[in-house]
ZAMIZA-536233 format. One line per 2 residues: number of its first residue (from 1); for each residue x, y, z of N, C-alpha, C. Coordinates in steps of 0.05 Angstrom, whole numbers, plus 5000, padded with zeros to 4 digits. Example, Ala and Ser with C-alpha at 12.3 -4.5 7.8 and 13.67 -1.06 7.14 Angstrom:
<nodes>
1> 5264/4886/5156/5246/4910/5156/5264/4934/5156 ~ 5257/4955/5142/5273/4979/5143/5258/5001/5157
</nodes>
This chain:
<nodes>
1> 0938/3475/2236/0952/3448/2230/0970/3443/2213 ~ 0995/3434/2222/1016/3426/2196/1012/3394/2191
3> 1029/3398/2167/1025/3365/2160/1053/3365/2153 ~ 1047/3330/2156/1078/3322/2148/1073/3297/2137
5> 1086/3311/2109/1083/3295/2079/1089/3275/2095 ~ 1110/3262/2108/1116/3238/2099/1109/3210/2114
7> 1084/3222/2121/1067/3211/2137/1037/3201/2116 ~ 1032/3217/2090/1022/3209/2071/1037/3205/2051
9> 1018/3178/2035/1019/3174/2010/1022/3198/1989 ~ 1029/3187/1966/1028/3204/1950/0997/3209/1936
11> 0983/3190/1938/0947/3196/1922/0942/3220/1951 ~ 0944/3216/1977/0928/3230/1998/0948/3270/1994
13> 0957/3263/1985/0988/3293/1977/0972/3305/1964 ~ 0960/3301/1928/0960/3305/1914/0932/3300/1914
15> 0917/3294/1940/0883/3300/1937/0888/3321/1955 ~ 0891/3323/1978/0896/3348/1997/0905/3378/1973
17> 0920/3381/1962/0940/3394/1947/0909/3403/1921 ~ 0897/3378/1908/0890/3387/1889/0859/3397/1901
19> 0844/3409/1934/0825/3405/1940/0827/3438/1948 ~ 0856/3447/1956/0867/3475/1954/0862/3485/1931
21> 0878/3475/1911/0873/3487/1891/0847/3500/1885 ~ 0820/3481/1876/0783/3488/1871/0779/3503/1895
23> 0790/3496/1914/0776/3514/1937/0780/3551/1936 ~ 0812/3549/1916/0830/3576/1920/0805/3588/1894
25> 0801/3570/1882/0772/3596/1860/0747/3594/1875 ~ 0747/3592/1886/0726/3589/1894/0696/3558/1898
27> 0708/3547/1885/0699/3524/1883/0680/3502/1922 ~ 0663/3501/1919/0652/3485/1946/0651/3460/1949
29> 0658/3454/1974/0666/3425/1976/0635/3412/1967 ~ 0635/3384/1957/0603/3373/1953/0618/3334/1966
31> 0602/3336/1983/0598/3305/1991/0572/3290/1986 ~ 0579/3268/1980/0558/3251/1964/0562/3227/1979
33> 0537/3219/1975/0525/3178/1992/0539/3174/1973 ~ 0554/3135/1993/0554/3125/1984/0537/3113/1955
35> 0516/3113/1960/0503/3101/1939/0482/3119/1933 ~ 0463/3106/1904/0441/3113/1895/0417/3095/1888
37> 0392/3108/1871/0370/3081/1871/0386/3076/1842 ~ 0389/3049/1841/0406/3037/1813/0387/3039/1787
39> 0367/3053/1793/0352/3061/1764/0378/3089/1741 ~ 0381/3111/1763/0396/3125/1760/0423/3121/1734
41> 0438/3099/1745/0458/3085/1724/0440/3064/1709 ~ 0422/3053/1712/0413/3032/1695/0412/3041/1670
43> 0402/3078/1669/0381/3082/1643/0397/3107/1632 ~ 0432/3111/1654/0441/3117/1628/0484/3102/1633
45> 0474/3083/1626/0497/3062/1632/0516/3065/1604 ~ 0516/3080/1582/0526/3087/1568/0542/3114/1578
47> 0537/3131/1599/0549/3149/1607/0581/3139/1622 ~ 0582/3112/1626/0591/3113/1652/0614/3088/1635
49> 0624/3089/1661/0660/3084/1647/0666/3050/1644 ~ 0661/3035/1663/0654/3002/1664/0612/2985/1650
51> 0621/2965/1647/0593/2956/1642/0577/2954/1673 ~ 0593/2940/1695/0572/2936/1714/0568/2950/1739
53> 0567/2939/1742/0548/2967/1777/0545/2945/1797 ~ 0553/2947/1814/0560/2939/1852/0528/2945/1861
55> 0499/2920/1859/0484/2931/1868/0474/2914/1902 ~ 0450/2927/1920/0448/2921/1939/0422/2929/1932
57> 0406/2909/1954/0378/2919/1964/0377/2933/1995 ~ 0361/2951/2003/0356/2965/2022/0333/2952/2033
59> 0339/2956/2065/0325/2951/2073/0290/2950/2071 ~ 0286/2973/2054/0254/2970/2036/0250/2952/2013
61> 0271/2940/2013/0270/2930/1978/0283/2938/1965 ~ 0291/2962/1956/0287/2974/1932/0323/2970/1919
63> 0320/2962/1898/0350/2962/1892/0367/2987/1884 ~ 0387/2985/1901/0413/3013/1906/0439/3007/1889
65> 0446/3019/1879/0484/3019/1873/0506/3036/1891 ~ 0517/3025/1903/0541/3040/1902/0551/3056/1876
67> 0565/3078/1881/0559/3099/1856/0588/3086/1839 ~ 0591/3085/1822/0605/3077/1791/0612/3104/1781
69> 0604/3124/1788/0596/3157/1773/0587/3181/1796 ~ 0604/3197/1795/0596/3223/1805/0583/3243/1802
71> 0592/3247/1771/0587/3268/1754/0545/3259/1757 ~ 0540/3228/1751/0522/3235/1744/0496/3236/1775
73> 0509/3234/1799/0495/3249/1810/0494/3279/1838 ~ 0510/3286/1826/0513/3314/1830/0490/3329/1810
75> 0501/3326/1777/0479/3325/1754/0445/3323/1765 ~ 0442/3307/1780/0418/3289/1783/0403/3305/1815
77> 0425/3316/1824/0422/3346/1845/0415/3377/1843 ~ 0429/3364/1825/0424/3405/1813/0403/3425/1809
79> 0388/3440/1820/0366/3460/1825/0370/3476/1802 ~ 0381/3499/1808/0382/3522/1797/0405/3531/1804
81> 0403/3564/1780/0436/3580/1791/0464/3561/1790 ~ 0483/3573/1791/0500/3574/1787/0524/3552/1813
83> 0535/3532/1795/0543/3512/1821/0573/3497/1813 ~ 0586/3513/1829/0617/3506/1830/0628/3482/1837
85> 0632/3457/1841/0638/3441/1872/0658/3429/1855 ~ 0666/3418/1891/0692/3406/1877/0689/3375/1904
87> 0704/3353/1896/0700/3334/1903/0730/3318/1911 ~ 0725/3303/1925/0740/3276/1940/0732/3255/1952
89> 0720/3234/1926/0708/3210/1938/0720/3189/1925 ~ 0696/3161/1937/0705/3140/1918/0680/3133/1897
91> 0683/3125/1870/0675/3102/1870/0677/3074/1859 ~ 0664/3055/1856/0654/3031/1861/0654/3018/1831
93> 0679/3010/1820/0671/2994/1791/0696/2973/1785 ~ 0697/2965/1768/0714/2940/1765/0742/2953/1754
95> 0760/2943/1769/0776/2958/1765/0798/2952/1729 ~ 0812/2957/1710/0823/2959/1706/0832/2931/1688
97> 0818/2918/1663/0839/2886/1673/0823/2872/1689 ~ 0818/2872/1714/0802/2860/1731/0784/2853/1735
99> 0772/2826/1737/0747/2811/1740/0738/2819/1766 ~ 0739/2834/1780/0732/2840/1811/0714/2877/1814
101> 0708/2881/1832/0701/2907/1837/0719/2925/1853 ~ 0725/2945/1859/0746/2963/1864/0739/2984/1882
103> 0745/2992/1906/0735/3024/1907/0759/3047/1886 ~ 0752/3066/1887/0772/3071/1872/0771/3105/1876
105> 0791/3128/1883/0786/3150/1896/0793/3160/1872 ~ 0770/3184/1875/0768/3209/1855/0770/3231/1853
107> 0773/3248/1845/0780/3289/1854/0759/3299/1833 ~ 0751/3313/1831/0746/3331/1816/0734/3356/1815
109> 0724/3369/1796/0708/3389/1798/0688/3389/1776 ~ 0662/3403/1786/0641/3407/1760/0633/3441/1763
111> 0628/3449/1742/0619/3472/1739/0593/3472/1722 ~ 0565/3475/1746/0538/3473/1718/0524/3507/1719
113> 0511/3507/1705/0489/3526/1708/0494/3544/1686 ~ 0504/3569/1675/0503/3586/1648/0531/3591/1636
115> 0544/3577/1625/0576/3576/1633/0579/3601/1602 ~ 0598/3623/1608/0610/3637/1587/0643/3626/1580
117> 0655/3632/1561/0688/3632/1558/0704/3626/1567 ~ 0699/3651/1594/0719/3644/1608/0713/3616/1628
119> 0694/3609/1652/0682/3589/1659/0695/3568/1646 ~ 0683/3566/1620/0703/3543/1604/0725/3538/1610
121> 0739/3559/1606/0769/3559/1607/0773/3557/1633 ~ 0765/3568/1654/0764/3568/1679/0774/3528/1685
123> 0756/3525/1683/0760/3487/1681/0774/3473/1660 ~ 0777/3486/1654/0813/3468/1624/0838/3470/1637
125> 0839/3505/1640/0860/3516/1658/0866/3512/1690 ~ 0840/3489/1704/0842/3476/1720/0854/3456/1714
127> 0851/3432/1712/0852/3416/1694/0888/3415/1686 ~ 0889/3431/1669/0921/3433/1673/0939/3435/1710
129> 0919/3458/1704/0937/3456/1738/0940/3430/1753 ~ 0916/3414/1753/0915/3395/1770/0937/3379/1753
131> 0932/3378/1722/0966/3353/1709/0992/3372/1722 ~ 0995/3392/1729/1016/3401/1741/1034/3398/1770
133> 1006/3384/1788/1002/3378/1806/1008/3347/1814 ~ 1008/3329/1796/1004/3300/1790/1030/3292/1783
135> 1047/3315/1753/1083/3302/1755/1083/3326/1739 ~ 1115/3328/1743/1120/3344/1710/1126/3339/1689
137> 1112/3319/1681/1117/3321/1647/1086/3300/1642 ~ 1075/3326/1629/1036/3320/1625/1031/3335/1603
139> 1012/3323/1596/1008/3336/1564/0975/3333/1573 ~ 0959/3346/1567/0927/3360/1572/0924/3359/1531
141> 0912/3343/1531/0888/3338/1503/0863/3349/1506 ~ 0860/3361/1476/0823/3375/1479/0815/3361/1453
143> 0789/3363/1434/0780/3357/1418/0762/3374/1422 ~ 0745/3382/1404/0715/3390/1394/0692/3370/1383
145> 0676/3361/1396/0652/3349/1395/0634/3358/1368 ~ 0638/3396/1371/0624/3397/1353/0634/3397/1323
147> 0657/3394/1319/0672/3394/1296/0654/3361/1290 ~ 0663/3342/1305/0655/3309/1289/0624/3320/1291
149> 0606/3338/1304/0576/3338/1294/0582/3354/1264 ~ 0602/3369/1261/0603/3383/1229/0614/3363/1211
151> 0625/3345/1215/0632/3324/1199/0611/3302/1198 ~ 0595/3290/1208/0565/3280/1206/0552/3297/1180
153> 0548/3318/1193/0529/3336/1177/0538/3343/1145 ~ 0560/3322/1141/0566/3327/1109/0575/3301/1099
155> 0554/3282/1119/0570/3247/1115/0541/3233/1121 ~ 0534/3229/1093/0492/3229/1094/0508/3194/1075
157> 0509/3176/1107/0507/3145/1103/0499/3132/1129 ~ 0491/3107/1124/0482/3092/1138/0492/3088/1171
159> 0482/3079/1201/0492/3080/1216/0507/3072/1230 ~ 0520/3038/1218/0540/3029/1211/0566/3049/1193
161> 0548/3048/1184/0581/3072/1165/0589/3093/1185 ~ 0568/3103/1194/0582/3131/1214/0598/3118/1230
163> 0578/3095/1246/0600/3091/1269/0635/3073/1270 ~ 0632/3069/1244/0656/3053/1233/0681/3088/1230
165> 0662/3105/1214/0683/3128/1223/0690/3142/1246 ~ 0670/3139/1265/0673/3158/1285/0688/3129/1316
167> 0701/3113/1297/0714/3091/1312/0738/3105/1298 ~ 0741/3093/1264/0778/3103/1268/0781/3132/1266
169> 0764/3146/1278/0765/3164/1286/0787/3165/1305 ~ 0763/3150/1329/0780/3151/1348/0810/3135/1362
171> 0805/3114/1339/0843/3093/1335/0861/3105/1314 ~ 0857/3125/1309/0876/3151/1293/0875/3132/1264
173> 0859/3113/1254/0869/3099/1237/0860/3109/1213 ~ 0881/3121/1191/0873/3135/1171/0872/3118/1152
175> 0878/3098/1138/0871/3074/1124/0849/3073/1126 ~ 0846/3064/1148/0815/3048/1158/0796/3074/1148
177> 0805/3100/1158/0781/3124/1156/0762/3122/1128 ~ 0789/3121/1110/0798/3129/1083/0778/3106/1058
179> 0779/3078/1078/0769/3053/1071/0735/3064/1073 ~ 0725/3078/1105/0697/3074/1106/0692/3099/1091
181> 0708/3117/1080/0704/3141/1060/0696/3142/1030 ~ 0707/3118/1032/0696/3098/1007/0673/3086/0999
183> 0663/3069/1023/0651/3064/1032/0615/3081/1030 ~ 0616/3101/1046/0612/3118/1047/0601/3138/1024
185> 0622/3138/1010/0617/3140/0983/0622/3180/0976 ~ 0640/3182/0996/0645/3224/1003/0667/3224/0971
187> 0666/3245/0972/0674/3256/0951/0722/3261/0964 ~ 0730/3284/0948/0755/3276/0961/0761/3302/0980
189> 0733/3315/0989/0743/3345/1001/0724/3326/1034 ~ 0699/3321/1026/0695/3313/1053/0713/3281/1063
191> 0726/3276/1045/0745/3245/1051/0762/3270/1058 ~ 0782/3285/1053/0808/3298/1060/0798/3299/1097
193> 0782/3313/1102/0766/3328/1131/0767/3305/1139 ~ 0757/3277/1140/0750/3258/1153/0785/3245/1166
195> 0804/3250/1149/0833/3237/1145/0848/3260/1160 ~ 0848/3292/1160/0857/3293/1164/0846/3307/1197
197> 0824/3300/1210/0818/3297/1235/0831/3271/1253 ~ 0831/3250/1243/0835/3230/1240/0872/3238/1246
199> 0890/3246/1232/0911/3245/1227/0924/3269/1252 ~ 0897/3284/1254/0922/3304/1268/0923/3299/1297
201> 0943/3319/1306/0948/3319/1334/0980/3338/1348 ~ 0978/3352/1361/1003/3369/1361/0997/3401/1379
203> 1010/3408/1387/0997/3440/1396/0975/3453/1390 ~ 0957/3461/1394/0933/3474/1383/0952/3490/1366
205> 0962/3510/1382/0982/3533/1356/0981/3524/1322 ~ 0988/3513/1324/0992/3497/1297/0985/3469/1303
207> 0968/3466/1306/0937/3430/1288/0917/3457/1285 ~ 0909/3473/1298/0877/3487/1292/0881/3498/1269
209> 0909/3504/1251/0909/3521/1222/0902/3492/1205 ~ 0915/3464/1211/0903/3438/1204/0879/3436/1192
211> 0863/3442/1223/0846/3433/1226/0823/3454/1200 ~ 0822/3486/1210/0816/3500/1196/0811/3495/1156
213> 0838/3492/1149/0834/3474/1117/0819/3456/1110 ~ 0809/3441/1128/0786/3435/1124/0762/3436/1131
215> 0740/3454/1146/0718/3462/1150/0712/3463/1130 ~ 0683/3456/1131/0658/3454/1110/0637/3470/1130
217> 0624/3473/1148/0606/3487/1155/0597/3509/1166 ~ 0585/3520/1185/0587/3533/1199/0592/3526/1226
219> 0587/3491/1227/0590/3481/1260/0618/3468/1260 ~ 0634/3470/1241/0653/3462/1238/0670/3495/1246
221> 0671/3508/1236/0676/3532/1240/0664/3538/1263 ~ 0647/3543/1267/0648/3545/1303/0667/3533/1324
223> 0669/3511/1318/0690/3487/1341/0716/3504/1331 ~ 0730/3514/1313/0753/3520/1302/0751/3552/1317
225> 0739/3571/1322/0731/3590/1335/0748/3586/1370 ~ 0714/3559/1377/0717/3556/1404/0750/3546/1412
227> 0766/3527/1393/0787/3520/1398/0811/3542/1398 ~ 0812/3561/1379/0828/3588/1382/0829/3605/1413
229> 0801/3609/1417/0800/3625/1436/0811/3602/1464 ~ 0808/3573/1463/0813/3554/1482/0856/3565/1476
231> 0856/3575/1458/0892/3569/1455/0899/3597/1462 ~ 0884/3618/1446/0897/3643/1459/0893/3649/1495
233> 0880/3633/1507/0883/3636/1530/0898/3621/1540 ~ 0904/3602/1540/0927/3580/1553/0953/3591/1540
235> 0954/3610/1514/0986/3626/1506/0987/3635/1535 ~ 0965/3658/1547/0981/3667/1574/0983/3651/1597
237> 0974/3635/1600/0995/3618/1621/1026/3603/1611 ~ 1035/3608/1590/1045/3587/1578/1052/3556/1580
239> 1029/3554/1577/1019/3530/1573/1014/3507/1554 ~ 1014/3534/1527/1002/3523/1498/1017/3490/1492
241> 1042/3499/1503/1062/3472/1478/1054/3439/1504 ~ 1040/3443/1524/1031/3423/1534/0998/3406/1529
243> 0981/3425/1519/0962/3436/1512/0954/3424/1486 ~ 0946/3392/1467/0940/3384/1450/0918/3385/1436
245> 0918/3377/1407/0887/3374/1395/0896/3340/1389 ~ 0872/3331/1397/0868/3303/1390/0840/3291/1391
247> 0838/3282/1365/0807/3267/1359/0808/3243/1378 ~ 0830/3234/1383/0820/3203/1384/0806/3200/1415
249> 0803/3229/1432/0798/3227/1462/0771/3232/1451 ~ 0744/3230/1431/0730/3250/1428/0705/3221/1453
251> 0681/3232/1457/0656/3219/1477/0642/3207/1471 ~ 0627/3196/1477/0593/3195/1478/0578/3218/1465
253> 0574/3220/1433/0554/3252/1428/0521/3241/1453 ~ 0511/3232/1449/0486/3228/1477/0479/3248/1490
255> 0518/3251/1507/0513/3254/1528/0536/3285/1533 ~ 0555/3288/1514/0580/3307/1499/0570/3329/1480
257> 0586/3351/1490/0575/3368/1470/0609/3392/1466 ~ 0611/3398/1459/0620/3421/1454/0665/3405/1458
259> 0674/3428/1488/0707/3408/1491/0704/3391/1499 ~ 0712/3379/1488/0715/3334/1519/0754/3345/1504
261> 0763/3325/1540/0797/3330/1539/0795/3311/1564 ~ 0834/3312/1564/0846/3287/1579/0865/3284/1583
263> 0873/3277/1606/0902/3284/1611/0919/3265/1623 ~ 0941/3271/1609/0966/3247/1618/0992/3244/1615
265> 1002/3240/1639/1028/3236/1644/1042/3222/1640 ~ 1074/3222/1652/1095/3205/1634/1092/3174/1652
267> 1096/3160/1644/1090/3135/1664/1068/3123/1675 ~ 1047/3128/1662/1013/3117/1659/1019/3106/1636
269> 0998/3083/1644/0983/3071/1610/0972/3090/1606 ~ 0950/3095/1621/0921/3123/1606/0920/3139/1609
271> 0895/3152/1619/0896/3183/1617/0886/3182/1655 ~ 0896/3204/1667/0888/3210/1698/0872/3231/1706
273> 0869/3242/1679/0834/3266/1677/0828/3261/1658 ~ 0803/3266/1663/0783/3261/1640/0760/3282/1645
275> 0756/3297/1617/0729/3328/1631/0720/3328/1601 ~ 0702/3337/1606/0690/3358/1574/0662/3372/1582
277> 0648/3377/1565/0636/3399/1569/0608/3373/1553 ~ 0585/3372/1585/0560/3350/1585/0536/3367/1591
279> 0534/3387/1574/0503/3391/1562/0480/3379/1564 ~ 0491/3355/1546/0460/3348/1535/0457/3314/1557
281> 0476/3316/1577/0471/3297/1592/0460/3312/1622 ~ 0458/3330/1623/0450/3350/1637/0409/3357/1630
283> 0415/3353/1600/0387/3358/1585/0372/3330/1595 ~ 0384/3311/1590/0381/3289/1585/0368/3278/1623
285> 0377/3286/1637/0371/3288/1663/0350/3317/1671 ~ 0328/3314/1658/0317/3345/1666/0317/3368/1661
287> 0356/3375/1661/0360/3395/1686/0364/3430/1659 ~ 0351/3438/1662/0357/3471/1646/0382/3477/1653
289> 0411/3472/1645/0435/3472/1656/0457/3469/1626 ~ 0477/3488/1630/0503/3472/1616/0519/3475/1632
291> 0543/3459/1623/0560/3444/1645/0590/3423/1643 ~ 0611/3432/1647/0629/3427/1631/0646/3418/1666
293> 0669/3391/1672/0680/3386/1692/0696/3363/1681 ~ 0713/3357/1711/0727/3338/1699/0730/3317/1726
295> 0744/3299/1720/0756/3275/1738/0777/3268/1740 ~ 0802/3274/1763/0819/3259/1765/0821/3229/1789
297> 0837/3213/1770/0840/3180/1776/0854/3183/1789 ~ 0851/3184/1820/0875/3195/1842/0896/3158/1845
299> 0878/3140/1831/0892/3112/1842/0908/3109/1821 ~ 0915/3117/1804/0932/3114/1774/0962/3125/1781
301> 0957/3140/1813/0986/3159/1806/1006/3130/1820 ~ 1000/3113/1841/1016/3106/1847/1030/3079/1823
303> 1027/3096/1788/1049/3074/1778/1062/3102/1768 ~ 1060/3118/1786/1090/3146/1777/1095/3144/1805
305> 1086/3141/1813/1097/3142/1861/1093/3117/1869 ~ 1107/3094/1864/1106/3075/1869/1096/3078/1909
307> 1080/3062/1917/1077/3060/1954/1101/3070/1960 ~ 1100/3082/1971/1130/3078/1997/1126/3056/2020
309> 1155/3047/2023/1152/3025/2044/1143/3044/2071 ~ 1131/3024/2088/1135/3039/2115/1160/3038/2128
311> 1161/3078/2133/1190/3069/2152/1198/3055/2182 ~ 1218/3053/2183/1214/3043/2215/1218/3075/2243
313> 1213/3057/2266/1209/3094/2274/1244/3098/2283 ~ 1249/3119/2285/1268/3132/2296/1278/3128/2313
315> 1259/3112/2333/1285/3105/2355/1272/3077/2376 ~ 1290/3058/2374/1271/3041/2399/1270/3041/2420
317> 1255/3047/2438/1263/3049/2468/1260/3028/2483 ~ 1284/3012/2499/1274/2983/2511/1278/2988/2541
319> 1259/2982/2559/1263/2988/2589/1257/2963/2605 ~ 1274/2963/2630/1274/2930/2627/1252/2924/2657
321> 1246/2913/2674/1226/2885/2684/1222/2917/2705 ~ 1247/2927/2717/1242/2944/2746/1240/2978/2736
323> 1239/2986/2714/1244/3006/2698/1206/3025/2713 ~ 1204/3042/2723/1180/3056/2733/1167/3070/2704
325> 1131/3062/2700/1131/3061/2674/1122/3100/2673 ~ 1119/3114/2685/1124/3143/2687/1157/3151/2679
327> 1175/3137/2676/1202/3154/2676/1200/3141/2646 ~ 1195/3106/2630/1194/3098/2608/1175/3129/2581
329> 1154/3139/2587/1131/3159/2591/1144/3175/2578 ~ 1159/3178/2611/1169/3214/2604/1204/3215/2578
331> 1212/3191/2583/1228/3189/2558/1225/3191/2534 ~ 1207/3174/2539/1199/3165/2507/1186/3205/2492
333> 1171/3209/2509/1156/3241/2494/1179/3258/2503 ~ 1204/3263/2521/1225/3280/2513/1231/3282/2483
335> 1238/3249/2468/1237/3235/2446/1227/3252/2417 ~ 1199/3248/2427/1177/3248/2411/1174/3286/2406
337> 1183/3303/2421/1178/3327/2429/1206/3336/2410 ~ 1230/3319/2407/1250/3321/2399/1253/3325/2359
339> 1226/3311/2364/1208/3311/2327/1214/3268/2324 ~ 1231/3260/2346/1234/3231/2340/1202/3224/2331
341> 1204/3194/2324/1186/3172/2315/1199/3156/2346 ~ 1171/3142/2353/1195/3124/2382/1165/3103/2379
343> 1190/3083/2385/1177/3047/2387/1185/3041/2422 ~ 1161/3035/2437/1170/3032/2458/1162/2995/2472
345> 1182/2979/2475/1178/2953/2478/1197/2948/2509 ~ 1184/2933/2529/1207/2922/2543/1227/2892/2526
347> 1247/2894/2538/1273/2878/2533/1260/2848/2535 ~ 1239/2856/2539/1230/2819/2531/1206/2814/2509
349> 1203/2834/2501/1184/2841/2472/1200/2824/2449 ~ 1175/2813/2430/1190/2800/2405/1195/2809/2380
351> 1188/2847/2385/1181/2862/2363/1198/2862/2350 ~ 1194/2869/2327/1220/2862/2301/1226/2890/2297
353> 1238/2919/2293/1241/2938/2287/1260/2945/2283 ~ 1267/2953/2264/1299/2948/2243/1301/2976/2241
355> 1311/2994/2270/1324/3017/2282/1339/3019/2297 ~ 1360/3035/2306/1371/3039/2328/1355/3024/2361
357> 1379/3016/2373/1356/3008/2403/1383/3022/2419 ~ 1368/3038/2444/1376/3061/2463/1369/3059/2481
359> 1374/3060/2506/1375/3057/2534/1367/3030/2531 ~ 1369/3004/2530/1373/2981/2536/1380/2974/2548
361> 1379/2989/2588/1379/2978/2603/1366/2959/2620 ~ 1380/2945/2621/1370/2918/2645/1350/2919/2670
363> 1362/2944/2689/1335/2952/2712/1325/2973/2702 ~ 1322/2986/2687/1309/3012/2686/1322/3024/2660
365> 1324/3057/2666/1326/3068/2628/1347/3082/2630 ~ 1375/3073/2612/1391/3094/2621/1394/3114/2605
</nodes>
């Protein structure tokens, strides 16, 4: 079957291209229902992107929810073994800056089971390849939650101050970070490490060295080693310049561990791809598995490629009152077989089609 991209939105074209990409790496399609028991999301609210959940009661009176997230459902249904899946589904959540729910298209992959360095990199590579298919100008920012854990191991202070340090890290607020380090009573070495992480941004090849210079324990050194492995693998693909280290993208520590990442495209105000290693979520759901994956937010692509105006038919075929319907059909069919789109109407029609008019015969077809 040949697909004519003229009749597809950019969202549909990218969705098809991504499915082809993921299937080429052996990932299997995963079909989800549109709803789950509400309890699944109520118990994992901090993992969700929005605060609100669209709910309803089923015919048995059980409280259900239209899916605000896909990863939770996939992990909930995981049984055992190695599972590599891709999806192209809808989630239902409040729109950005809007006070209403939206049906939001997403594509993505999940790799669940026993993960090694190759499988983790494969997911990161597919994230980069996904960004290439979204935009010519893209960046994939990565960070390590293990670095964050290592910093916290060296920071003995109250919960409020620790949260303030993490907030400054997400905001890349170096002056605020310095203030919080003083409040926490940290020495110069630990303060320098927090400030370096907050200010750090750039290609992995150059940024990792600056991070390594402020490592203070085995957890942080393990994070540096993992990032260097990622860098060396991306250097083989010639994409190293587009993969940057950035700790402002860190995620919820109760779910994510290891590598986290977000993809950005020119012209979009927020990330169009988001993912990471989420072994903690698997453990929280009672699954003995390691897991990594990402989602692509297809609805944001209209910020790069505005919705195309509906194109007019190539031909407007008008027929007179005495025309034989068989003649009309055959003439229209012949034009369509030439690859033209044809709008057929009687000359008395009020249809407004802004294209050329041919065969306007009063008593038949010319």
